[in-house]
C-alpha angles and dihedrals in degrees: 000000000000112000094319094322118104122215089244091057092046090047091053091049092050092047092051090048091050093050094049093044091050088056091055099254110155118253094242093053092046092053094046093046095048091043089059093045100047117094101193105101097210093050092042091054092046092049091050090056092044091051092050092049093049091049088053090056102264113142114254097241091049090051090052093047089061087072103052093159090065105026106042127207094265095054092045092049093051093047091046090054092049092045092052093048095045093245098109093144091054091048091049090051091050091048092050091049090049093050091046093054093044089052090050091050091052091050092049093051093047089049091052091052101038098049099061090038091055092047093050093048091049092050092046093051091047092052091046092053091047093055092044101045112006108042099048090057092047091049093051091052091049091050090050089058088060095227127148113277110227121219090247092054090046089053090055088049091054091049090050091048091050092050090048092048092055113092112250088226089060092052091049089046092052092048090046090048091052090051090048091050090052090051092048092051089053092058127076128282094020088045088077091067092049092049090052093051101041097070089063094058110114116255095359097051093082090046088058093048096046092046090051091050090047090053090049095048095042092049091047091047098051091052097044090048089057096050100263111149116259101245098046088045092050091048091055090045092056090053091048093053092082092210126114089204089062100039094047090070094046099097096047094042094050090047090054091052092048089053088059101264115146119257095242092046091050092051092045090067091070122065093210088074102068129207097273091051092051095044095052091047090050091048092051092045094052096042095045091235100107092151092057092046091050090049089053090046093050090050091049093050091045089054089050091053091049093048094049091045090057090045092051095045090050098042098041096060089048092050091047091049091050092050093046093046091048091049093046091045092052091049092049094048092046091051097042099046093073089048091062088070093052113114112199089197109041121191091250091059109109089218090068090062093060 
């Protein structure tokens, strides 16, 4: 989300601009038409100002750059390159494709994080309700049967008593606090801490890392392919990665490149950039086709994200099922073991003497 404008909305706007520009519609008419059709207020207001600036003679990229919270440096750089070369429609198409993929990456990462979180919350709430409502009733019935209470069953009773003794307000407050903490970690500057921790989460950690590297390589590629110089393009790419583990090496890595060190050698100093990343950068550097190498790298990283997403979404349900079955099995065995000693016809029962 960029100042009230989502990437999907910005992607749709760029795609519409590209289609109209490819058909030869003048820039002024395109801006005015799209400004009337768009429903997002922030984008609508920005486009109105951009259209007015363009009509006064300001160049289109300069008018866009006046709204950095909506049109970021990467988009403006690509459009500026296309505007200068006379291929604005092509640049708009590239910008829309870039925004589309960046939006897809964001959705994939959120999906990787939200899915296990939802499962864990669901299981936790189910267990909480069991110990509040289900187990006390079961325990009373077992006691009424006058069977021996096993240590395991007594432990469950203590857990249930503890849960019941805790004020419901406290439980709600803890859950609300966890939700608030998640929201805080999603907001700058606390977001930096969250972004540093997330890559170490099992299963989804590599999805986060590969998606950050894909954002970096794709952002770098789309700028280099449009004639933006390597270092400014790489600086913008680092900022677009969305990962503190990537951006924390930015200053040192860029300094190494400015001192004359090769691109591949500079990246090789940091473990977060694996062998394939380094090799493709080296290939592009040596062949003079850095844009093509970055495109291949972005596709490779995107394939890694897709593969690990499928792996996570297939393994996580299995792990959750195993944990749930193990927990339910333990509860059932613990509850049923005392019942094996229950005698429906005790010796003291007068009916047994008949």
